[in-house]
Structure formats: structure tokens, C-alpha cells
N, CA, C and O atoms as CSV, one atom per row, in Angstrom:
chain,resi,resn,atom,element,x,y,z
A,1,MET,N,N,14.191,-2.633,-22.043
A,1,MET,CA,C,14.720,-3.413,-20.943
A,1,MET,C,C,16.044,-2.804,-20.493
A,1,MET,O,O,16.867,-2.413,-21.322
A,2,PHE,N,N,16.244,-2.726,-19.202
A,2,PHE,CA,C,17.458,-2.137,-18.665
A,2,PHE,C,C,18.596,-3.142,-18.705
A,2,PHE,O,O,18.423,-4.312,-18.363
A,3,ARG,N,N,19.753,-2.672,-19.124
A,3,ARG,CA,C,20.929,-3.542,-19.167
A,3,ARG,C,C,21.648,-3.566,-17.825
A,3,ARG,O,O,22.162,-4.605,-17.411
A,4,LYS,N,N,21.685,-2.435,-17.152
A,4,LYS,CA,C,22.400,-2.345,-15.888
A,4,LYS,C,C,21.549,-1.577,-14.890
A,4,LYS,O,O,20.795,-0.679,-15.265
A,5,LEU,N,N,21.674,-1.932,-13.628
A,5,LEU,CA,C,20.960,-1.221,-12.583
A,5,LEU,C,C,21.679,0.071,-12.214
A,5,LEU,O,O,21.041,1.103,-12.004
A,6,ILE,N,N,22.989,0.015,-12.138
A,6,ILE,CA,C,23.783,1.179,-11.745
A,6,ILE,C,C,24.820,1.443,-12.826
A,6,ILE,O,O,25.529,0.540,-13.270
A,7,ILE,N,N,24.889,2.705,-13.237
A,7,ILE,CA,C,25.852,3.104,-14.261
A,7,ILE,C,C,26.672,4.277,-13.742
A,7,ILE,O,O,26.258,4.970,-12.813
A,8,SER,N,N,27.818,4.493,-14.335
A,8,SER,CA,C,28.636,5.642,-13.959
A,8,SER,C,C,28.100,6.883,-14.667
A,8,SER,O,O,27.355,6.783,-15.641
A,9,VAL,N,N,28.482,8.032,-14.171
A,9,VAL,CA,C,28.041,9.287,-14.777
A,9,VAL,C,C,28.537,9.395,-16.215
A,9,VAL,O,O,27.888,10.025,-17.050
A,10,GLU,N,N,29.669,8.790,-16.506
A,10,GLU,CA,C,30.201,8.818,-17.866
A,10,GLU,C,C,29.353,8.006,-18.840
A,10,GLU,O,O,29.419,8.236,-20.048
A,11,GLU,N,N,28.560,7.064,-18.341
A,11,GLU,CA,C,27.744,6.207,-19.194
A,11,GLU,C,C,26.338,6.762,-19.457
A,11,GLU,O,O,25.602,6.212,-20.277
A,12,ILE,N,N,25.969,7.823,-18.781
A,12,ILE,CA,C,24.599,8.348,-18.878
A,12,ILE,C,C,24.218,8.669,-20.316
A,12,ILE,O,O,23.085,8.413,-20.723
A,13,SER,N,N,25.125,9.213,-21.076
A,13,SER,CA,C,24.802,9.627,-22.452
A,13,SER,C,C,24.440,8.444,-23.358
A,13,SER,O,O,23.888,8.643,-24.440
A,14,LYS,N,N,24.740,7.243,-22.934
A,14,LYS,CA,C,24.406,6.056,-23.726
A,14,LYS,C,C,22.944,5.637,-23.561
A,14,LYS,O,O,22.475,4.745,-24.267
A,15,TYR,N,N,22.230,6.267,-22.644
A,15,TYR,CA,C,20.859,5.887,-22.326
A,15,TYR,C,C,19.891,7.009,-22.683
A,15,TYR,O,O,20.268,8.180,-22.717
A,16,ASN,N,N,18.641,6.640,-22.948
A,16,ASN,CA,C,17.593,7.641,-23.117
A,16,ASN,C,C,17.375,8.323,-21.781
A,16,ASN,O,O,17.424,7.675,-20.735
A,17,GLY,N,N,17.138,9.613,-21.807
A,17,GLY,CA,C,16.941,10.365,-20.578
A,17,GLY,C,C,15.852,9.810,-19.686
A,17,GLY,O,O,15.987,9.821,-18.462
A,18,GLU,N,N,14.765,9.321,-20.288
A,18,GLU,CA,C,13.659,8.809,-19.474
A,18,GLU,C,C,13.984,7.477,-18.814
A,18,GLU,O,O,13.203,6.993,-17.995
A,19,ASP,N,N,15.114,6.875,-19.151
A,19,ASP,CA,C,15.522,5.607,-18.551
A,19,ASP,C,C,16.536,5.785,-17.432
A,19,ASP,O,O,17.043,4.797,-16.902
A,20,VAL,N,N,16.842,7.026,-17.062
A,20,VAL,CA,C,17.903,7.295,-16.094
A,20,VAL,C,C,17.347,8.026,-14.879
A,20,VAL,O,O,16.572,8.973,-15.007
A,21,ALA,N,N,17.754,7.570,-13.703
A,21,ALA,CA,C,17.502,8.283,-12.447
A,21,ALA,C,C,18.859,8.518,-11.804
A,21,ALA,O,O,19.687,7.609,-11.744
A,22,VAL,N,N,19.085,9.721,-11.329
A,22,VAL,CA,C,20.357,10.083,-10.702
A,22,VAL,C,C,20.106,10.307,-9.220
A,22,VAL,O,O,19.232,11.092,-8.849
A,23,LEU,N,N,20.861,9.627,-8.375
A,23,LEU,CA,C,20.809,9.864,-6.936
A,23,LEU,C,C,21.920,10.832,-6.596
A,23,LEU,O,O,23.066,10.631,-6.998
A,24,CYS,N,N,21.591,11.887,-5.855
A,24,CYS,CA,C,22.639,12.851,-5.524
A,24,CYS,C,C,22.416,13.428,-4.143
A,24,CYS,O,O,21.361,13.244,-3.535
A,25,SER,N,N,23.420,14.125,-3.659
A,25,SER,CA,C,23.350,14.783,-2.354
A,25,SER,C,C,22.871,16.216,-2.535
A,25,SER,O,O,22.892,16.757,-3.641
A,26,GLY,N,N,22.445,16.817,-1.445
A,26,GLY,CA,C,22.196,18.249,-1.493
A,26,GLY,C,C,20.805,18.745,-1.190
A,26,GLY,O,O,20.477,19.879,-1.541
A,27,THR,N,N,19.980,17.951,-0.559
A,27,THR,CA,C,18.614,18.404,-0.336
A,27,THR,C,C,18.472,19.340,0.857
A,27,THR,O,O,17.359,19.740,1.197
A,28,GLN,N,N,19.571,19.690,1.490
A,28,GLN,CA,C,19.521,20.684,2.555
A,28,GLN,C,C,20.049,22.029,2.057
A,28,GLN,O,O,20.269,22.947,2.846
A,29,GLY,N,N,20.248,22.137,0.746
A,29,GLY,CA,C,20.658,23.405,0.144
A,29,GLY,C,C,22.133,23.710,0.255
A,29,GLY,O,O,22.536,24.855,0.051
A,30,GLU,N,N,22.952,22.723,0.571
A,30,GLU,CA,C,24.385,22.958,0.714
A,30,GLU,C,C,24.969,23.459,-0.605
A,30,GLU,O,O,24.775,22.829,-1.644
A,31,PRO,N,N,25.684,24.590,-0.575
A,31,PRO,CA,C,26.175,25.199,-1.813
A,31,PRO,C,C,27.171,24.353,-2.606
A,31,PRO,O,O,27.301,24.550,-3.815
A,32,VAL,N,N,27.869,23.429,-1.974
A,32,VAL,CA,C,28.847,22.606,-2.695
A,32,VAL,C,C,28.276,21.241,-3.087
A,32,VAL,O,O,28.998,20.404,-3.628
A,33,SER,N,N,27.007,21.014,-2.822
A,33,SER,CA,C,26.397,19.713,-3.115
A,33,SER,C,C,26.110,19.557,-4.604
A,33,SER,O,O,26.024,20.534,-5.349
A,34,ALA,N,N,25.965,18.305,-5.013
A,34,ALA,CA,C,25.680,18.009,-6.420
A,34,ALA,C,C,24.369,18.647,-6.865
A,34,ALA,O,O,24.309,19.225,-7.950
A,35,LEU,N,N,23.325,18.557,-6.056
A,35,LEU,CA,C,22.035,19.129,-6.454
A,35,LEU,C,C,22.132,20.639,-6.638
A,35,LEU,O,O,21.599,21.181,-7.606
A,36,HIS,N,N,22.805,21.318,-5.721
A,36,HIS,CA,C,22.966,22.773,-5.831
A,36,HIS,C,C,23.737,23.128,-7.101
A,36,HIS,O,O,23.353,24.046,-7.826
A,37,ARG,N,N,24.819,22.406,-7.369
A,37,ARG,CA,C,25.604,22.687,-8.580
A,37,ARG,C,C,24.772,22.447,-9.842
A,37,ARG,O,O,24.823,23.246,-10.777
A,38,MET,N,N,24.009,21.355,-9.872
A,38,MET,CA,C,23.163,21.099,-11.047
A,38,MET,C,C,22.095,22.173,-11.187
A,38,MET,O,O,21.807,22.627,-12.294
A,39,ALA,N,N,21.508,22.581,-10.065
A,39,ALA,CA,C,20.456,23.600,-10.099
A,39,ALA,C,C,20.990,24.951,-10.577
A,39,ALA,O,O,20.276,25.706,-11.236
A,40,LYS,N,N,22.232,25.249,-10.247
A,40,LYS,CA,C,22.864,26.502,-10.674
A,40,LYS,C,C,23.489,26.393,-12.060
A,40,LYS,O,O,23.932,27.395,-12.621
A,41,GLY,N,N,23.528,25.173,-12.620
A,41,GLY,CA,C,24.138,24.985,-13.929
A,41,GLY,C,C,25.651,24.957,-13.888
A,41,GLY,O,O,26.300,25.166,-14.913
A,42,SER,N,N,26.231,24.700,-12.716
A,42,SER,CA,C,27.690,24.726,-12.591
A,42,SER,C,C,28.325,23.357,-12.381
A,42,SER,O,O,29.537,23.264,-12.192
A,43,ASP,N,N,27.529,22.302,-12.409
A,43,ASP,CA,C,28.104,20.966,-12.275
A,43,ASP,C,C,28.802,20.605,-13.587
A,43,ASP,O,O,28.255,20.851,-14.662
A,44,ARG,N,N,29.984,20.034,-13.513
A,44,ARG,CA,C,30.758,19.721,-14.712
A,44,ARG,C,C,30.269,18.474,-15.440
A,44,ARG,O,O,30.602,18.278,-16.609
A,45,GLN,N,N,29.481,17.623,-14.771
A,45,GLN,CA,C,29.099,16.365,-15.390
A,45,GLN,C,C,27.605,16.231,-15.682
A,45,GLN,O,O,27.223,15.567,-16.646
A,46,LEU,N,N,26.770,16.846,-14.873
A,46,LEU,CA,C,25.322,16.685,-15.032
A,46,LEU,C,C,24.621,18.027,-15.059
A,46,LEU,O,O,25.089,19.005,-14.476
A,47,SER,N,N,23.491,18.056,-15.746
A,47,SER,CA,C,22.682,19.270,-15.754
A,47,SER,C,C,21.210,18.882,-15.675
A,47,SER,O,O,20.814,17.779,-16.051
A,48,ILE,N,N,20.431,19.805,-15.184
A,48,ILE,CA,C,18.981,19.634,-15.114
A,48,ILE,C,C,18.408,20.208,-16.401
A,48,ILE,O,O,18.715,21.339,-16.779
A,49,LEU,N,N,17.576,19.421,-17.068
A,49,LEU,CA,C,16.945,19.865,-18.306
A,49,LEU,C,C,15.473,20.174,-18.065
A,49,LEU,O,O,14.884,19.656,-17.117
A,50,PRO,N,N,14.865,21.018,-18.915
A,50,PRO,CA,C,13.429,21.258,-18.785
A,50,PRO,C,C,12.668,19.921,-18.800
A,50,PRO,O,O,12.994,19.013,-19.565
A,51,LYS,N,N,11.686,19.829,-17.966
A,51,LYS,CA,C,10.833,18.642,-17.806
A,51,LYS,C,C,11.485,17.513,-17.002
A,51,LYS,O,O,10.842,16.487,-16.777
A,52,ASP,N,N,12.753,17.670,-16.556
A,52,ASP,CA,C,13.317,16.695,-15.632
A,52,ASP,C,C,12.505,16.741,-14.344
A,52,ASP,O,O,11.976,17.792,-13.980
A,53,THR,N,N,12.404,15.628,-13.666
A,53,THR,CA,C,11.714,15.577,-12.380
A,53,THR,C,C,12.754,15.447,-11.285
A,53,THR,O,O,13.620,14.574,-11.340
A,54,VAL,N,N,12.668,16.315,-10.293
A,54,VAL,CA,C,13.572,16.267,-9.144
A,54,VAL,C,C,12.718,15.991,-7.914
A,54,VAL,O,O,11.805,16.752,-7.592
A,55,ILE,N,N,13.025,14.898,-7.237
A,55,ILE,CA,C,12.293,14.532,-6.016
A,55,ILE,C,C,13.221,14.767,-4.841
A,55,ILE,O,O,14.285,14.156,-4.740
A,56,ILE,N,N,12.811,15.651,-3.961
A,56,ILE,CA,C,13.579,15.932,-2.746
A,56,ILE,C,C,12.848,15.230,-1.612
A,56,ILE,O,O,11.765,15.644,-1.199
A,57,SER,N,N,13.458,14.163,-1.116
A,57,SER,CA,C,12.744,13.311,-0.170
A,57,SER,C,C,13.085,13.591,1.287
A,57,SER,O,O,12.514,12.961,2.177
A,58,ALA,N,N,13.985,14.502,1.552
A,58,ALA,CA,C,14.355,14.815,2.934
A,58,ALA,C,C,13.532,15.980,3.455
A,58,ALA,O,O,13.184,16.891,2.704
A,59,SER,N,N,13.225,15.947,4.737
A,59,SER,CA,C,12.587,17.089,5.382
A,59,SER,C,C,13.647,18.148,5.645
A,59,SER,O,O,14.794,17.813,5.942
A,60,PRO,N,N,13.280,19.416,5.541
A,60,PRO,CA,C,14.273,20.465,5.815
A,60,PRO,C,C,14.736,20.425,7.266
A,60,PRO,O,O,13.922,20.298,8.181
A,61,SER,N,N,16.032,20.533,7.469
A,61,SER,CA,C,16.561,20.683,8.822
A,61,SER,C,C,16.312,22.116,9.254
A,61,SER,O,O,16.372,23.023,8.424
A,62,PRO,N,N,16.032,22.347,10.538
A,62,PRO,CA,C,15.802,23.716,11.006
A,62,PRO,C,C,16.959,24.638,10.634
A,62,PRO,O,O,18.124,24.317,10.866
A,63,GLY,N,N,16.624,25.779,10.061
A,63,GLY,CA,C,17.622,26.754,9.649
A,63,GLY,C,C,18.034,26.638,8.189
A,63,GLY,O,O,18.699,27.531,7.665
A,64,ASN,N,N,17.652,25.559,7.527
A,64,ASN,CA,C,18.039,25.361,6.129
A,64,ASN,C,C,16.935,25.740,5.143
A,64,ASN,O,O,17.116,25.609,3.933
A,65,GLU,N,N,15.807,26.203,5.645
A,65,GLU,CA,C,14.658,26.444,4.775
A,65,GLU,C,C,14.963,27.422,3.647
A,65,GLU,O,O,14.538,27.195,2.514
A,66,LYS,N,N,15.689,28.506,3.928
A,66,LYS,CA,C,15.987,29.493,2.886
A,66,LYS,C,C,16.898,28.918,1.806
A,66,LYS,O,O,16.652,29.116,0.616
A,67,SER,N,N,17.942,28.213,2.213
A,67,SER,CA,C,18.864,27.670,1.211
A,67,SER,C,C,18.190,26.581,0.380
A,67,SER,O,O,18.468,26.459,-0.813
A,68,ILE,N,N,17.317,25.795,0.985
A,68,ILE,CA,C,16.562,24.785,0.242
A,68,ILE,C,C,15.616,25.479,-0.737
A,68,ILE,O,O,15.484,25.059,-1.887
A,69,GLY,N,N,14.970,26.529,-0.280
A,69,GLY,CA,C,14.068,27.292,-1.143
A,69,GLY,C,C,14.774,27.857,-2.358
A,69,GLY,O,O,14.215,27.871,-3.455
A,70,ARG,N,N,16.014,28.329,-2.168
A,70,ARG,CA,C,16.791,28.854,-3.298
A,70,ARG,C,C,17.070,27.753,-4.320
A,70,ARG,O,O,16.935,27.972,-5.524
A,71,VAL,N,N,17.457,26.571,-3.841
A,71,VAL,CA,C,17.732,25.466,-4.759
A,71,VAL,C,C,16.469,25.097,-5.526
A,71,VAL,O,O,16.518,24.890,-6.738
A,72,VAL,N,N,15.339,25.014,-4.831
A,72,VAL,CA,C,14.063,24.692,-5.488
A,72,VAL,C,C,13.731,25.763,-6.528
A,72,VAL,O,O,13.282,25.437,-7.626
A,73,ASP,N,N,13.947,27.038,-6.193
A,73,ASP,CA,C,13.709,28.120,-7.161
A,73,ASP,C,C,14.590,27.964,-8.402
A,73,ASP,O,O,14.112,28.121,-9.526
A,74,TYR,N,N,15.878,27.654,-8.201
A,74,TYR,CA,C,16.780,27.432,-9.344
A,74,TYR,C,C,16.263,26.307,-10.228
A,74,TYR,O,O,16.280,26.406,-11.454
A,75,LEU,N,N,15.800,25.230,-9.585
A,75,LEU,CA,C,15.292,24.081,-10.337
A,75,LEU,C,C,14.070,24.461,-11.167
A,75,LEU,O,O,13.962,24.080,-12.332
A,76,TYR,N,N,13.150,25.214,-10.563
A,76,TYR,CA,C,11.966,25.660,-11.307
A,76,TYR,C,C,12.355,26.552,-12.486
A,76,TYR,O,O,11.770,26.454,-13.565
A,77,LYS,N,N,13.350,27.425,-12.275
A,77,LYS,CA,C,13.792,28.311,-13.362
A,77,LYS,C,C,14.385,27.529,-14.530
A,77,LYS,O,O,14.342,27.983,-15.674
A,78,LEU,N,N,14.940,26.349,-14.238
A,78,LEU,CA,C,15.481,25.493,-15.298
A,78,LEU,C,C,14.389,24.703,-16.001
A,78,LEU,O,O,14.653,24.027,-16.996
A,79,GLY,N,N,13.164,24.783,-15.491
A,79,GLY,CA,C,12.054,24.063,-16.103
A,79,GLY,C,C,11.814,22.681,-15.524
A,79,GLY,O,O,11.046,21.898,-16.083
A,80,ALA,N,N,12.472,22.371,-14.396
A,80,ALA,CA,C,12.298,21.066,-13.771
A,80,ALA,C,C,10.949,20.988,-13.051
A,80,ALA,O,O,10.408,21.991,-12.585
A,81,GLU,N,N,10.438,19.783,-12.981
A,81,GLU,CA,C,9.279,19.507,-12.148
A,81,GLU,C,C,9.834,19.056,-10.805
A,81,GLU,O,O,10.582,18.081,-10.740
A,82,VAL,N,N,9.471,19.761,-9.724
A,82,VAL,CA,C,10.066,19.509,-8.414
A,82,VAL,C,C,9.008,18.981,-7.453
A,82,VAL,O,O,7.935,19.566,-7.301
A,83,VAL,N,N,9.332,17.869,-6.813
A,83,VAL,CA,C,8.470,17.298,-5.774
A,83,VAL,C,C,9.237,17.441,-4.468
A,83,VAL,O,O,10.322,16.880,-4.317
A,84,HIS,N,N,8.677,18.191,-3.525
A,84,HIS,CA,C,9.316,18.370,-2.216
A,84,HIS,C,C,8.238,18.628,-1.182
A,84,HIS,O,O,7.089,18.909,-1.524
A,85,SER,N,N,8.608,18.531,0.070
A,85,SER,CA,C,7.658,18.706,1.178
A,85,SER,C,C,6.441,17.801,1.003
A,85,SER,O,O,5.307,18.212,1.249
A,86,ASP,N,N,6.689,16.586,0.582
A,86,ASP,CA,C,5.617,15.631,0.331
A,86,ASP,C,C,5.844,14.411,1.217
A,86,ASP,O,O,6.851,13.717,1.078
A,87,LYS,N,N,4.915,14.153,2.121
A,87,LYS,CA,C,5.076,13.044,3.067
A,87,LYS,C,C,5.193,11.697,2.369
A,87,LYS,O,O,5.732,10.752,2.946
A,88,ARG,N,N,4.698,11.588,1.139
A,88,ARG,CA,C,4.778,10.306,0.433
A,88,ARG,C,C,6.200,9.952,0.012
A,88,ARG,O,O,6.487,8.785,-0.253
A,89,VAL,N,N,7.094,10.936,-0.055
A,89,VAL,CA,C,8.469,10.666,-0.468
A,89,VAL,C,C,9.487,11.008,0.607
A,89,VAL,O,O,10.685,11.027,0.326
A,90,ASN,N,N,9.054,11.276,1.811
A,90,ASN,CA,C,9.962,11.663,2.876
A,90,ASN,C,C,10.714,10.454,3.425
A,90,ASN,O,O,10.152,9.368,3.566
A,91,VAL,N,N,11.993,10.664,3.732
A,91,VAL,CA,C,12.805,9.617,4.350
A,91,VAL,C,C,13.435,10.168,5.618
A,91,VAL,O,O,13.472,11.380,5.833
A,92,SER,N,N,13.927,9.268,6.450
A,92,SER,CA,C,14.501,9.693,7.727
A,92,SER,C,C,15.895,10.278,7.586
A,92,SER,O,O,16.320,11.061,8.436
A,93,GLY,N,N,16.615,9.917,6.535
A,93,GLY,CA,C,17.974,10.419,6.367
A,93,GLY,C,C,19.033,9.394,6.694
A,93,GLY,O,O,20.178,9.541,6.267
A,94,MET,N,N,18.693,8.376,7.427
A,94,MET,CA,C,19.661,7.337,7.764
A,94,MET,C,C,19.226,6.031,7.119
A,94,MET,O,O,18.063,5.638,7.206
A,95,VAL,N,N,20.150,5.384,6.490
A,95,VAL,CA,C,19.849,4.133,5.826
A,95,VAL,C,C,19.617,3.038,6.870
A,95,VAL,O,O,20.312,2.971,7.884
A,96,ALA,N,N,18.647,2.200,6.608
A,96,ALA,CA,C,18.404,1.070,7.492
A,96,ALA,C,C,19.549,0.078,7.348
A,96,ALA,O,O,20.122,-0.045,6.266
A,97,ARG,N,N,19.890,-0.623,8.408
A,97,ARG,CA,C,20.997,-1.588,8.380
A,97,ARG,C,C,20.814,-2.595,7.249
A,97,ARG,O,O,21.769,-2.915,6.541
A,98,ARG,N,N,19.604,-3.089,7.078
A,98,ARG,CA,C,19.339,-4.082,6.035
A,98,ARG,C,C,19.623,-3.511,4.640
A,98,ARG,O,O,20.207,-4.195,3.800
A,99,ALA,N,N,19.216,-2.267,4.393
A,99,ALA,CA,C,19.460,-1.634,3.096
A,99,ALA,C,C,20.948,-1.389,2.889
A,99,ALA,O,O,21.447,-1.511,1.771
A,100,HIS,N,N,21.661,-1.045,3.962
A,100,HIS,CA,C,23.099,-0.805,3.867
A,100,HIS,C,C,23.819,-2.092,3.460
A,100,HIS,O,O,24.714,-2.066,2.615
A,101,VAL,N,N,23.432,-3.199,4.055
A,101,VAL,CA,C,24.032,-4.488,3.704
A,101,VAL,C,C,23.712,-4.820,2.248
A,101,VAL,O,O,24.577,-5.307,1.520
A,102,TYR,N,N,22.468,-4.557,1.816
A,102,TYR,CA,C,22.086,-4.791,0.422
A,102,TYR,C,C,22.953,-3.945,-0.510
A,102,TYR,O,O,23.455,-4.437,-1.520
A,103,ALA,N,N,23.120,-2.680,-0.162
A,103,ALA,CA,C,23.908,-1.782,-1.006
A,103,ALA,C,C,25.345,-2.275,-1.119
A,103,ALA,O,O,25.924,-2.258,-2.205
A,104,GLN,N,N,25.919,-2.712,-0.011
A,104,GLN,CA,C,27.292,-3.204,-0.052
A,104,GLN,C,C,27.400,-4.466,-0.900
A,104,GLN,O,O,28.360,-4.637,-1.651
A,105,SER,N,N,26.423,-5.340,-0.777
A,105,SER,CA,C,26.494,-6.594,-1.517
A,105,SER,C,C,26.255,-6.395,-3.009
A,105,SER,O,O,26.608,-7.257,-3.814
A,106,HIS,N,N,25.654,-5.259,-3.384
A,106,HIS,CA,C,25.391,-4.981,-4.792
A,106,HIS,C,C,26.281,-3.869,-5.333
A,106,HIS,O,O,26.002,-3.294,-6.385
A,107,GLU,N,N,27.347,-3.575,-4.609
A,107,GLU,CA,C,28.336,-2.582,-5.020
A,107,GLU,C,C,27.723,-1.221,-5.319
A,107,GLU,O,O,28.145,-0.540,-6.253
A,108,THR,N,N,26.727,-0.820,-4.526
A,108,THR,CA,C,26.130,0.497,-4.728
A,108,THR,C,C,26.658,1.517,-3.741
A,108,THR,O,O,26.291,2.690,-3.811
A,109,ALA,N,N,27.504,1.099,-2.833
A,109,ALA,CA,C,28.020,2.025,-1.837
A,109,ALA,C,C,28.750,3.197,-2.485
A,109,ALA,O,O,28.866,4.258,-1.872
A,110,SER,N,N,29.244,3.029,-3.707
A,110,SER,CA,C,29.942,4.119,-4.373
A,110,SER,C,C,29.003,5.294,-4.671
A,110,SER,O,O,29.469,6.400,-4.945
A,111,LEU,N,N,27.700,5.066,-4.620
A,111,LEU,CA,C,26.757,6.165,-4.793
A,111,LEU,C,C,26.810,7.123,-3.618
A,111,LEU,O,O,26.447,8.291,-3.750
A,112,CYS,N,N,27.257,6.640,-2.480
A,112,CYS,CA,C,27.238,7.425,-1.251
A,112,CYS,C,C,28.664,7.623,-0.750
A,112,CYS,O,O,29.269,6.675,-0.250
A,113,PRO,N,N,29.217,8.831,-0.870
A,113,PRO,CA,C,30.569,9.049,-0.357
A,113,PRO,C,C,30.671,8.657,1.113
A,113,PRO,O,O,31.672,8.073,1.526
A,114,ASP,N,N,29.664,8.965,1.893
A,114,ASP,CA,C,29.599,8.530,3.281
A,114,ASP,C,C,28.587,7.397,3.294
A,114,ASP,O,O,27.382,7.647,3.284
A,115,SER,N,N,29.049,6.170,3.316
A,115,SER,CA,C,28.167,5.021,3.114
A,115,SER,C,C,27.164,4.820,4.242
A,115,SER,O,O,26.328,3.920,4.158
A,116,ARG,N,N,27.224,5.625,5.286
A,116,ARG,CA,C,26.210,5.518,6.338
A,116,ARG,C,C,24.950,6.285,5.959
A,116,ARG,O,O,23.896,6.079,6.560
A,117,ARG,N,N,25.046,7.156,4.979
A,117,ARG,CA,C,23.907,7.987,4.601
A,117,ARG,C,C,23.480,7.687,3.177
A,117,ARG,O,O,24.285,7.261,2.348
A,118,VAL,N,N,22.231,7.908,2.910
A,118,VAL,CA,C,21.683,7.680,1.580
A,118,VAL,C,C,21.412,9.033,0.943
A,118,VAL,O,O,20.870,9.912,1.612
A,119,PRO,N,N,21.763,9.236,-0.313
A,119,PRO,CA,C,21.425,10.504,-0.964
A,119,PRO,C,C,19.914,10.710,-0.954
A,119,PRO,O,O,19.157,9.743,-1.040
A,120,HIS,N,N,19.478,11.941,-0.851
A,120,HIS,CA,C,18.066,12.235,-0.713
A,120,HIS,C,C,17.407,12.779,-1.957
A,120,HIS,O,O,16.190,12.966,-1.964
A,121,ALA,N,N,18.144,13.037,-2.991
A,121,ALA,CA,C,17.513,13.603,-4.174
A,121,ALA,C,C,17.579,12.603,-5.310
A,121,ALA,O,O,18.590,11.932,-5.515
A,122,ILE,N,N,16.514,12.521,-6.021
A,122,ILE,CA,C,16.483,11.680,-7.204
A,122,ILE,C,C,16.111,12.565,-8.365
A,122,ILE,O,O,15.044,13.178,-8.369
A,123,CYS,N,N,16.965,12.636,-9.332
A,123,CYS,CA,C,16.697,13.424,-10.525
A,123,CYS,C,C,16.431,12.446,-11.664
A,123,CYS,O,O,17.284,11.618,-11.980
A,124,SER,N,N,15.280,12.533,-12.267
A,124,SER,CA,C,14.996,11.601,-13.362
A,124,SER,C,C,14.537,12.365,-14.575
A,124,SER,O,O,14.044,13.488,-14.471
A,125,ARG,N,N,14.705,11.742,-15.741
A,125,ARG,CA,C,14.257,12.366,-16.988
A,125,ARG,C,C,13.131,11.554,-17.563
A,125,ARG,O,O,12.598,11.897,-18.619
């Protein structure tokens, strides 16, 4: 049974890996994004482990295909299972007003530095 819905990155080690999902930015291949840093092994707080599942739910923006491909390649090299370019997990990129209000009322806005946007990657163990 889950004790908390949202935890800080510092609390992750207290949970079994299979009980944690991480929402992060970076599905357009941005080099400074959390997903890119995790995929390259350079993030100071999180890393991708073999058998982790990474779901990239955003469609590639025109011109970003190569950088997204590089991130996906890095993830595969780490042994991650990657789900991308799948219509079943695609999102528009903008949070619906109703979801934004829900997020604010449940103090989840801290997941999104820019609270108008929702992170597009979910990394789970």
C-alpha cells in the first residue's frame, strides 16, 4: 500500500523501485533536461537502471527528431525499456484547465517548474 502519492527525490531511496514513478522534463531531447541528464548518466539525483521503463508521451516537435533519437539510444544502452511514438500514450503537451486546478489543490505543481505545462516523461521501476 502506498503511503504517499507524491514524494521528493530525496525520499525515493525509502521505496522499492517498482513502487516509484518519476515525472520529468525532456522528451524533446533538450540537453539540459532531466531525462537527457539521466539518460547520459550525469544527473546528480536520479539514474536510469537496467529494466527501468521510460514512457515518452510527447510527439516529436519538427526538427527535434535527431536529439530525441539520441536520448532514446542512450536509454536503450542503459538497459531501459522505452515506450515512445505510441499513440496510446501521446499527450498534447498542455495541461487541461481542470487538471491544472487539481494539481494546484493537491500541491503537485512543484512537479512542474512551469506550472502551465505537464512533464512528458514517466520513468518507472
